LOLUMKOL-849936 format. One record per residue (C-alpha): residue number from 1; residue in one letter; x, y, z. Coordinates in steps of 0.2 Angstrom, whole numbers, plus 2048, in hexadecimal, padded with zeros to 3 digits. Layout:
LOLUMKOL-849936
<NUM; A; <X; Y; Z>>
...
end
This chain:
LOLUMKOL-849936
<1; M; <C99; 50C; 936>>
<2; A; <C9C; 510; 949>>
<3; D; <CAB; 51C; 945>>
<4; M; <CA1; 527; 938>>
<5; L; <C9C; 538; 940>>
<6; Y; <C8F; 544; 93B>>
<7; D; <C96; 556; 939>>
<8; T; <C88; 55C; 945>>
<9; V; <C79; 554; 94F>>
<10; I; <C6B; 55E; 955>>
<11; R; <C65; 554; 963>>
<12; N; <C55; 553; 96D>>
<13; G; <C4B; 55F; 965>>
<14; V; <C39; 55F; 95E>>
<15; I; <C3A; 560; 94B>>
<16; A; <C2C; 567; 941>>
<17; T; <C28; 566; 92F>>
<18; A; <C1A; 56D; 925>>
<19; T; <C11; 55D; 928>>
<20; D; <C18; 555; 938>>
<21; V; <C1F; 559; 94A>>
<22; F; <C29; 54C; 952>>
<23; K; <C38; 54A; 95E>>
<24; A; <C48; 544; 955>>
<25; D; <C5A; 548; 952>>
<26; L; <C60; 550; 943>>
<27; A; <C71; 54D; 93B>>
<28; I; <C7A; 557; 92E>>
<29; T; <C89; 552; 924>>
<30; G; <C92; 560; 91A>>
<31; E; <C84; 56C; 914>>
<32; T; <C75; 560; 914>>
<33; I; <C6A; 556; 920>>
<34; A; <C70; 545; 921>>
<35; A; <C64; 53D; 92D>>
<36; I; <C54; 53F; 937>>
<37; G; <C51; 532; 945>>
<38; A; <C52; 52D; 957>>
<39; T; <C63; 52B; 95F>>
<40; L; <C6E; 52F; 952>>
<41; P; <C81; 52B; 952>>
<42; P; <C8B; 53A; 959>>
<43; G; <C90; 548; 94F>>
<44; R; <CA1; 552; 950>>
<45; R; <C97; 560; 956>>
<46; E; <C87; 55D; 961>>
<47; I; <C79; 56A; 963>>
<48; D; <C6C; 567; 971>>
<49; A; <C5B; 56C; 96D>>
<50; T; <C53; 565; 97D>>
<51; N; <C42; 570; 97F>>
<52; R; <C45; 577; 96E>>
<53; L; <C3D; 577; 95D>>
<54; V; <C48; 572; 94E>>
<55; L; <C40; 57B; 93E>>
<56; P; <C45; 57E; 92D>>
<57; G; <C4E; 58F; 929>>
<58; G; <C41; 59B; 925>>
<59; V; <C3F; 5A0; 911>>
<60; D; <C3A; 5B2; 90D>>
<61; V; <C36; 5B4; 8FB>>
<62; H; <C32; 5C6; 8FB>>
<63; C; <C40; 5D1; 900>>
<64; H; <C46; 5E3; 8FA>>
<65; I; <C59; 5E3; 8FD>>
<66; E; <C66; 5F0; 8F7>>
<67; Q; <C58; 5F5; 8EB>>
<68; L; <C56; 605; 8E3>>
<69; S; <C43; 60A; 8E4>>
<70; G; <C38; 611; 8D6>>
<71; G; <C3B; 622; 8DE>>
<72; G; <C4D; 621; 8DC>>
<73; L; <C50; 61D; 8EF>>
<74; M; <C5C; 60F; 8F4>>
<75; N; <C55; 605; 903>>
<76; A; <C5E; 605; 913>>
<77; D; <C64; 5F3; 913>>
<78; S; <C74; 5EB; 90A>>
<79; F; <C74; 5D9; 906>>
<80; E; <C7F; 5D7; 915>>
<81; S; <C73; 5DF; 922>>
<82; A; <C64; 5D8; 91B>>
<83; T; <C69; 5C6; 91A>>
<84; R; <C71; 5C9; 92C>>
<85; S; <C60; 5CF; 933>>
<86; A; <C58; 5C1; 92B>>
<87; A; <C64; 5B3; 932>>
<88; F; <C5F; 5BB; 944>>
<89; G; <C4E; 5B7; 940>>
<90; G; <C4F; 5A5; 93B>>
<91; T; <C4F; 5A8; 929>>
<92; T; <C5C; 5A0; 91D>>
<93; S; <C56; 5A3; 90B>>
<94; V; <C4F; 5B2; 903>>
<95; I; <C49; 5B8; 8F3>>
<96; S; <C4C; 5CB; 8EE>>
<97; F; <C4A; 5D6; 8DF>>
<98; A; <C55; 5D8; 8D1>>
<99; A; <C4C; 5E9; 8CC>>
<100; Q; <C4C; 5F0; 8BB>>
<101; H; <C48; 602; 8B8>>
<102; R; <C43; 60B; 8A9>>
<103; G; <C52; 60C; 89C>>
<104; A; <C5C; 5FD; 8A5>>
<105; R; <C61; 5ED; 89C>>
<106; L; <C5A; 5DE; 8A8>>
<107; S; <C69; 5D3; 8A4>>
<108; T; <C74; 5E1; 8AB>>
<109; V; <C6A; 5E5; 8BB>>
<110; V; <C6A; 5D3; 8BE>>
<111; E; <C7F; 5D1; 8BC>>
<112; D; <C80; 5E1; 8C8>>
<113; Y; <C74; 5DB; 8D5>>
<114; A; <C7B; 5CA; 8D6>>
<115; A; <C8D; 5D2; 8D9>>
<116; L; <C85; 5DC; 8E8>>
<117; A; <C7E; 5CA; 8EF>>
<118; R; <C8F; 5C2; 8ED>>
<119; R; <C97; 5CE; 8F7>>
<120; G; <C8B; 5D0; 905>>
<121; A; <C7E; 5C2; 908>>
<122; V; <C81; 5B7; 916>>
<123; I; <C72; 5AB; 912>>
<124; D; <C6D; 5A4; 902>>
<125; Y; <C63; 5AE; 8F6>>
<126; G; <C5B; 5AE; 8E5>>
<127; F; <C53; 5BD; 8D9>>
<128; H; <C42; 5C1; 8D2>>
<129; L; <C44; 5CA; 8C2>>
<130; M; <C3C; 5DB; 8C5>>
<131; V; <C36; 5E1; 8B4>>
<132; A; <C33; 5F4; 8B2>>
<133; N; <C39; 5F7; 8A0>>
<134; P; <C30; 5E9; 896>>
<135; D; <C38; 5EE; 885>>
<136; Q; <C3C; 5E1; 877>>
<137; Q; <C4D; 5DE; 87E>>
<138; T; <C46; 5DA; 88F>>
<139; V; <C37; 5D0; 88B>>
<140; E; <C3F; 5C6; 87B>>
<141; H; <C50; 5C4; 881>>
<142; D; <C56; 5C8; 892>>
<143; L; <C48; 5C1; 89B>>
<144; P; <C46; 5B1; 894>>
<145; A; <C59; 5AE; 896>>
<146; L; <C59; 5B3; 8A8>>
<147; I; <C4B; 5A8; 8AC>>
<148; E; <C52; 598; 8A3>>
<149; A; <C62; 59C; 8AD>>
<150; G; <C59; 59A; 8BD>>
<151; H; <C50; 5AA; 8C2>>
<152; R; <C3F; 5A1; 8C1>>
<153; S; <C34; 5B0; 8C8>>
<154; V; <C30; 5C1; 8C1>>
<155; K; <C28; 5D1; 8C9>>
<156; V; <C1D; 5DD; 8C1>>
<157; F; <C15; 5ED; 8C8>>
<158; M; <C03; 5F2; 8C2>>
<159; T; <C05; 602; 8CB>>
<160; Y; <C12; 611; 8CE>>
<161; D; <C17; 61C; 8C1>>
<162; A; <C2A; 617; 8C0>>
<163; V; <C28; 604; 8C0>>
<164; Q; <C16; 601; 8BB>>
<165; V; <C14; 5F6; 8AA>>
<166; S; <C04; 5F8; 8A0>>
<167; D; <BF8; 5EB; 89D>>
<168; Q; <BFF; 5E7; 88C>>
<169; Q; <C10; 5E7; 893>>
<170; L; <C0A; 5DB; 8A1>>
<171; L; <C05; 5CF; 895>>
<172; D; <C14; 5CF; 88B>>
<173; V; <C1E; 5CB; 89B>>
<174; M; <C12; 5BE; 8A0>>
<175; L; <C13; 5B6; 88F>>
<176; A; <C26; 5B7; 890>>
<177; A; <C27; 5AE; 8A1>>
<178; R; <C1A; 5A0; 89B>>
<179; G; <C26; 59C; 88C>>
<180; A; <C36; 59C; 898>>
<181; G; <C2E; 594; 8A7>>
<182; A; <C2B; 5A1; 8B4>>
<183; L; <C1F; 5A7; 8C2>>
<184; V; <C19; 5B8; 8BF>>
<185; C; <C18; 5C2; 8D0>>
<186; V; <C0E; 5D2; 8D0>>
<187; H; <C0B; 5E1; 8DB>>
<188; A; <BF8; 5E3; 8D6>>
<189; E; <BF0; 5F3; 8DA>>
<190; N; <BE6; 5FE; 8CE>>
<191; H; <BF2; 60D; 8C9>>
<192; G; <BE5; 619; 8C4>>
<193; V; <BDA; 617; 8D4>>
<194; L; <BE9; 619; 8DE>>
<195; K; <BF1; 629; 8D5>>
<196; W; <BDF; 630; 8D5>>
<197; M; <BDB; 62D; 8E9>>
<198; S; <BED; 635; 8EC>>
<199; E; <BEC; 644; 8E2>>
<200; R; <BDA; 648; 8EA>>
<201; L; <BE1; 645; 8FC>>
<202; V; <BF0; 650; 8FA>>
<203; A; <BE7; 65E; 8F0>>
<204; R; <BDB; 65F; 900>>
<205; G; <BEA; 660; 90B>>
<206; Y; <BE8; 64F; 912>>
<207; V; <BFA; 64A; 912>>
<208; L; <BFF; 642; 922>>
<209; P; <C05; 630; 922>>
<210; K; <BF4; 628; 927>>
<211; F; <BED; 62E; 917>>
<212; H; <BF8; 622; 90E>>
<213; A; <BEB; 615; 913>>
<214; V; <BDD; 61F; 90C>>
<215; S; <BE6; 621; 8FB>>
<216; H; <BE7; 60D; 8F8>>
<217; P; <BD4; 60A; 8F7>>
<218; R; <BD0; 5F7; 8F9>>
<219; A; <BC8; 5F8; 8E8>>
<220; A; <BD8; 5FC; 8E0>>
<221; E; <BDF; 5EB; 8E7>>
<222; V; <BCF; 5E0; 8E1>>
<223; E; <BCE; 5E8; 8D0>>
<224; A; <BE0; 5E5; 8CB>>
<225; F; <BDF; 5D3; 8D2>>
<226; H; <BD0; 5D0; 8C7>>
<227; R; <BDA; 5D8; 8B9>>
<228; L; <BE9; 5CE; 8BC>>
<229; I; <BE0; 5BE; 8BE>>
<230; A; <BD7; 5BF; 8AD>>
<231; F; <BE8; 5C2; 8A5>>
<232; S; <BEE; 5B2; 8AE>>
<233; E; <BDF; 5A8; 8A7>>
<234; L; <BE0; 5B0; 895>>
<235; L; <BF4; 5AA; 894>>
<236; D; <BF2; 59B; 8A0>>
<237; Q; <C01; 5A3; 8A9>>
<238; P; <C04; 59F; 8BC>>
<239; I; <C05; 5AE; 8C7>>
<240; M; <C08; 5B3; 8D8>>
<241; I; <C00; 5C2; 8E0>>
<242; F; <C0A; 5CB; 8ED>>
<243; H; <C06; 5D2; 8FE>>
<244; V; <BF2; 5CF; 8FD>>
<245; S; <BEB; 5DC; 90A>>
<246; T; <BD8; 5DB; 90A>>
<247; A; <BCA; 5CE; 90D>>
<248; E; <BC2; 5D2; 8FC>>
<249; G; <BD3; 5D0; 8F3>>
<250; A; <BD5; 5BE; 8FC>>
<251; A; <BC3; 5B9; 8F6>>
<252; V; <BC7; 5BE; 8E4>>
<253; I; <BD6; 5B2; 8E5>>
<254; R; <BCC; 5A5; 8EE>>
<255; D; <BC0; 5A5; 8E0>>
<256; A; <BCD; 5A5; 8D2>>
<257; R; <BD5; 596; 8D9>>
<258; G; <BC5; 58D; 8DA>>
<259; R; <BC3; 590; 8C8>>
<260; G; <BD4; 588; 8C6>>
<261; V; <BDE; 596; 8C2>>
<262; K; <BF0; 593; 8C6>>
<263; I; <BF3; 5A1; 8D3>>
<264; F; <BFD; 5A3; 8E3>>
<265; A; <BFC; 5B0; 8EF>>
<266; E; <C05; 5B7; 8FF>>
<267; T; <C02; 5C3; 90D>>
<268; C; <C0E; 5CA; 91B>>
<269; P; <C0F; 5CC; 92D>>
<270; H; <C0A; 5DF; 92C>>
<271; Y; <BFA; 5DB; 924>>
<272; L; <BF6; 5CE; 931>>
<273; L; <BFC; 5D7; 941>>
<274; M; <BFA; 5EA; 93C>>
<275; T; <BEC; 5F5; 936>>
<276; A; <BEA; 606; 92F>>
<277; Q; <BE9; 60E; 93F>>
<278; D; <BFC; 60B; 941>>
<279; L; <C00; 61A; 936>>
<280; D; <BF5; 626; 940>>
<281; R; <C03; 62C; 94A>>
<282; P; <C09; 63E; 94F>>
<283; G; <C12; 648; 942>>
<284; L; <C1A; 63E; 935>>
<285; E; <C1E; 62E; 940>>
<286; G; <C11; 624; 937>>
<287; A; <C1D; 624; 927>>
<288; K; <C26; 617; 92F>>
<289; W; <C17; 60A; 92D>>
<290; I; <C13; 610; 91B>>
<291; C; <C13; 601; 90F>>
<292; S; <C09; 5FC; 8FF>>
<293; P; <BFC; 5F7; 8FF>>
<294; P; <BFA; 5FD; 911>>
<295; Q; <BF3; 5F5; 920>>
<296; R; <BE1; 5F3; 921>>
<297; T; <BD4; 5EE; 92F>>
<298; A; <BD2; 5E0; 93D>>
<299; A; <BC6; 5D9; 931>>
<300; D; <BD1; 5D7; 923>>
<301; Q; <BDE; 5CF; 92F>>
<302; E; <BD1; 5C2; 933>>
<303; A; <BCD; 5BE; 921>>
<304; L; <BDF; 5BC; 91D>>
<305; W; <BE2; 5B0; 92B>>
<306; R; <BD3; 5A6; 924>>
<307; A; <BDA; 5A7; 912>>
<308; L; <BEB; 59F; 918>>
<309; A; <BE2; 592; 922>>
<310; L; <BD8; 58E; 912>>
<311; G; <BE6; 58E; 907>>
<312; D; <BE1; 59D; 8FC>>
<313; L; <BF1; 5A5; 902>>
<314; Q; <C01; 59A; 902>>
<315; V; <C0F; 5A5; 908>>
<316; L; <C14; 5B0; 916>>
<317; S; <C22; 5BC; 911>>
<318; S; <C29; 5CC; 918>>
<319; D; <C2A; 5D8; 90A>>
<320; H; <C39; 5DF; 913>>
<321; A; <C3B; 5F1; 90C>>
<322; P; <C45; 5FB; 918>>
<323; Y; <C47; 60F; 918>>
<324; R; <C4E; 619; 926>>
<325; F; <C43; 625; 92E>>
<326; D; <C4E; 634; 928>>
<327; S; <C54; 63D; 918>>
<328; S; <C5B; 62D; 910>>
<329; G; <C4B; 624; 911>>
<330; K; <C39; 629; 917>>
<331; L; <C3C; 63C; 918>>
<332; S; <C47; 63D; 908>>
<333; A; <C3B; 64A; 901>>
<334; G; <C3E; 657; 910>>
<335; D; <C37; 65A; 921>>
<336; N; <C25; 65D; 91C>>
<337; P; <C21; 64F; 90F>>
<338; T; <C11; 649; 90A>>
<339; F; <C0C; 636; 90C>>
<340; K; <C10; 635; 8F9>>
<341; Q; <C21; 63B; 8FB>>
<342; M; <C25; 62E; 909>>
<343; A; <C2F; 61D; 905>>
<344; N; <C23; 60E; 905>>
<345; G; <C29; 5FF; 910>>
<346; M; <C2F; 5F8; 921>>
<347; P; <C3B; 5ED; 927>>
<348; G; <C36; 5DB; 928>>
<349; L; <C42; 5CE; 926>>
<350; E; <C48; 5CA; 937>>
<351; L; <C37; 5CB; 940>>
<352; R; <C2C; 5C2; 933>>
<353; Q; <C2F; 5B0; 93B>>
<354; P; <C2F; 5B5; 94E>>
<355; L; <C1F; 5C0; 94A>>
<356; L; <C16; 5B2; 942>>
<357; F; <C1D; 5A4; 94D>>
<358; D; <C15; 5AE; 95B>>
<359; A; <C04; 5B0; 952>>
<360; M; <C02; 59E; 94B>>
<361; V; <C0C; 593; 959>>
<362; S; <C0D; 59C; 968>>
<363; Q; <BFB; 5A3; 967>>
<364; G; <BF5; 593; 95F>>
<365; R; <BED; 59B; 94F>>
<366; M; <BF3; 58E; 942>>
<367; G; <C00; 583; 94B>>
<368; L; <C12; 57F; 948>>
<369; S; <C11; 574; 938>>
<370; K; <C07; 582; 930>>
<371; F; <C14; 590; 935>>
<372; V; <C21; 585; 92C>>
<373; E; <C18; 582; 91D>>
<374; L; <C14; 595; 91A>>
<375; T; <C24; 59C; 91F>>
<376; A; <C30; 58F; 918>>
<377; T; <C2A; 57F; 90F>>
<378; A; <C1C; 588; 903>>
<379; P; <C27; 596; 8FD>>
<380; A; <C35; 58A; 8FA>>
<381; R; <C29; 57F; 8F1>>
<382; I; <C21; 58C; 8E6>>
<383; Y; <C31; 595; 8E2>>
<384; D; <C3A; 586; 8DE>>
<385; L; <C48; 589; 8EB>>
<386; P; <C53; 579; 8EA>>
<387; G; <C55; 571; 8FB>>
<388; K; <C4D; 57F; 905>>
<389; G; <C3E; 57F; 911>>
<390; S; <C3D; 56F; 918>>
<391; L; <C47; 563; 925>>
<392; A; <C49; 553; 91A>>
<393; I; <C58; 548; 916>>
<394; G; <C62; 54F; 907>>
<395; A; <C5C; 562; 909>>
<396; D; <C66; 56F; 90E>>
<397; A; <C6B; 570; 920>>
<398; D; <C62; 581; 923>>
<399; V; <C5C; 580; 935>>
<400; A; <C55; 58C; 942>>
<401; I; <C54; 585; 954>>
<402; W; <C46; 58E; 95D>>
<403; N; <C42; 591; 971>>
<404; P; <C30; 590; 96F>>
<405; E; <C2E; 597; 981>>
<406; R; <C39; 5A7; 97F>>
<407; R; <C30; 5B8; 981>>
<408; V; <C37; 5C6; 979>>
<409; T; <C32; 5D8; 97A>>
<410; L; <C36; 5E0; 969>>
<411; A; <C41; 5EE; 96A>>
<412; N; <C4B; 5FA; 95D>>
<413; D; <C59; 5ED; 95C>>
<414; L; <C56; 5E5; 94B>>
<415; H; <C66; 5E1; 940>>
<416; D; <C60; 5E9; 931>>
<417; N; <C64; 5FB; 92D>>
<418; A; <C53; 602; 92D>>
<419; G; <C55; 60A; 93E>>
<420; Y; <C44; 606; 945>>
<421; N; <C3A; 5F8; 949>>
<422; P; <C28; 5F9; 944>>
<423; F; <C22; 5EC; 950>>
<424; E; <C2C; 5F4; 95F>>
<425; G; <C23; 5F1; 970>>
<426; R; <C1A; 5E1; 96A>>
<427; T; <C1E; 5D1; 975>>
<428; V; <C21; 5C0; 96C>>
<429; T; <C23; 5AF; 972>>
<430; G; <C2E; 5A3; 969>>
<431; W; <C3F; 5A8; 962>>
<432; P; <C4D; 5A1; 956>>
<433; E; <C5D; 59F; 961>>
<434; T; <C68; 594; 956>>
<435; V; <C68; 596; 942>>
<436; L; <C71; 58A; 936>>
<437; R; <C75; 58E; 925>>
<438; R; <C7A; 57E; 91A>>
<439; G; <C80; 576; 929>>
<440; E; <C8A; 585; 930>>
<441; V; <C84; 58E; 940>>
<442; I; <C82; 59F; 93B>>
<443; V; <C79; 5A6; 94A>>
<444; A; <C7A; 5A1; 95C>>
<445; E; <C78; 5AA; 96D>>
<446; G; <C74; 5BA; 964>>
<447; V; <C84; 5BA; 95A>>
<448; I; <C86; 5B7; 947>>
<449; N; <C94; 5AF; 93F>>
<450; A; <C93; 5AF; 92D>>
<451; A; <C9F; 5B7; 920>>
<452; P; <C97; 5C5; 915>>
<453; G; <C95; 5BC; 904>>
<454; S; <C93; 5AB; 90B>>
<455; G; <C83; 5A9; 906>>
<456; R; <C7F; 5A0; 8F4>>
<457; L; <C75; 5A5; 8E5>>
<458; L; <C66; 599; 8E2>>
<459; L; <C62; 596; 8D1>>
<460; R; <C52; 58E; 8CF>>
<461; P; <C4A; 57F; 8C3>>
<462; A; <C39; 583; 8BC>>
<463; G; <C2E; 57A; 8C7>>
<464; E; <C1C; 576; 8CA>>
<465; A; <C18; 588; 8CD>>
<466; T; <C1E; 58E; 8BD>>
<467; R; <C14; 582; 8B1>>
<468; P; <C04; 587; 8A9>>
<469; T; <BF5; 57D; 8AC>>
<470; G; <BF3; 578; 89A>>
<471; R; <BE0; 57E; 89A>>
<472; L; <BE2; 58B; 88B>>
<473; S; <BD5; 59B; 88A>>
<474; A; <BCA; 59A; 87B>>
<475; E; <BD4; 5A7; 873>>
<476; F; <BE5; 59D; 875>>
<477; D; <BDE; 58D; 871>>
<478; P; <BE0; 589; 85E>>
<479; A; <BD1; 57E; 85F>>
<480; R; <BC7; 58C; 863>>
<481; N; <BD0; 59B; 85C>>
<482; F; <BCE; 597; 849>>
<483; G; <BE0; 58E; 84A>>
<484; A; <BEB; 59E; 84F>>
<485; D; <BFB; 59A; 859>>
<486; L; <BFD; 5A8; 865>>
<487; Y; <C0A; 5A0; 871>>
end
């Protein structure tokens, strides 16, 4: 009807999805996209997107927010500061970690963590269930109940003394996830190799931040990938390998996917755009660039870009893990710490999208639709985030309007609480200028207008990524294991 108005019409822009790029208007009614087409009827609010790109809000599925580390340090960001930072970078949905530690009850961890998010988040959010205490209560009761309540991803570490699970415990967690319907996400490095290398380096006085890169041998990543994939094949349980950093690791994943293993994998901007040389700075300055696994080489960067193009890696996340360069974070062990005593992680939520837009679109490496796919559509699909990651009728009206010609030299002015920018001085082309979350403009003209706590918890169905393939290993197939029912 002629007197029917949309709430908002974004007009004259170029819309991009994971498959198409086209000029059209986009109309919003309430919190959802109501229409996409040419010359749509007017809206109560009109946004002129002439010479702009209209993209889905980014989906960052690997963020450490208001989280206690295994070493007992609270990271620098609250839900308010982290999600504010995300919004300025064009990201409208995140998944962070409800992190269990030794002796803690997982159900209580999730309840307490959800309370923090409800108070602070300005964009929508989901949780990974991080399991570090896989006792009977956790594995048989809390984990299945929380998965079935809508937390459809589980995180485990194969390394780090305070949070590592043994092989047997990892199998227990994977089997519980299989029964309840969850994707198992893993930090996969060989614990013994890392510990052995670190102790030898420190004993010989190699303690500066740059030696962190040496303490994480490439072989530690490769071996852990092989072992994790073997467990996945044994149980027929889908997995996500976090932050792939090496060419050899990407090749292991490619081989496993070629065999039909249901395996997903991600990498991050710092592995695509940095090398281990970034840690080689005067004094302790290199601590700002310490993350795990560490940055590698230019050859690894090219291998990871190739793996993204081939589909071996499907997601680009930030692994946002902010710690200040002071006694509250990186330097909590005092004025003269070894690399082993420095907090691992860097801020990344705000710049994930601009850095990748510059590399993939402005520099022409992979193109606009691939950018949308890897930073929004694929993560939303794999993690079953309802209504997120694409511009489609009926989807949530999470929209980022980009100026593709805007050049920005990155400065120490991010909106998180880390206090430094690891990409300071780099110039990027392309910037998100206006951001809508469920139809509401929350960022415009460099100002955020979103109340703390206005973000919503995203509970997720058991989607395709969580479903086993049905190809049973010999040990779990009753037709081949003398009739034993091991599930």
